[in-house]
N, C-alpha and C positions, 0 to 999 in steps of 0.2 A: 583726470583729477578725481573722479569718483572712486577709481581703484585705489588711489593714494589714501583717501579718507577711510575706505574700508580696511586697508592694510594697517593704518594707524590705529584704528579701533581694535583690530585683531591683536596687535602687539600688546595692548593693555592686558590681555588675557593669557599671554604666554608666561609660563613659569620661568624663573631665573635659571640660568645654566647650573646644573649640579657641579660642573667642573669649577666654575667661578666661585660658587658658594663654598666648596671644599677648600679651594685655594685661599679663601679669605677667612678661614677658621669657622665656617658655619656648616659643620659637617652634618649635624642633625637635620638642618634644612635641606642639605643636599640629598640626604637619605630619603626625606619625605618626597622630594621632587622625583627621585628615581622610582619610588614606590608608585607615585601617581602616574608616571609615564609608562611603567611596566604593566600597570593594571592590577586587577584583583588576583590574577594567577601568579603573581610574582612570588618567588620563594626567597627565603632568608639567604640561601646560598647565592642566588643570582644577585641580590642586592649587595651582599658582602663582596662578591667578585667585582661588581661595578665600582664600589667604593675603593677597593684595592687598586683597580685600574686608574681611578682618578688620582690616588696618591702617587702612583708610579709616574703618571703624566706630569703631575706638578713637580715632582722631584727631578725628572729628566729635563724639564724646561728651565730650571734654575730660578724659580721664585715668581714674584709678582710681575704684573705687566710693566710697572715702572722699572723694575730691575732689568727686565728683558730689553726695554727700549733704551735705557741708559747704556746697557752693554753694547748694543748696536752702534751707538755713537762713540763710546769710550774706546772700544777695542781697536778700531782702525787708527785712532790717534796714538795709542800706545805701541803699536807695532811698526 
C-alpha cells in the first residue's frame, strides 16, 4: 500500500503525453513536453522530427481514442 501511495504522488508530476497533446490540438504544449523530456541539449531538428513522428502516428491511427474505440465495435457489425 505504501508503494501505491508513492506511485500516486509520482503520477502527479508526470507530464502529459506529447502524443495525446498533439492529437488533441495542443501542439505547442506537446512541443514544450518534448523539450522538457529531451533536456537542454535538444536541437530544433530533434524536436521537429519528434513532432513530425507524432503527426504520422496520429494520422495512421485514424483519429481520436473515441473514433478508434467506436471503429472496433462498428466494423465487425458492418462486415
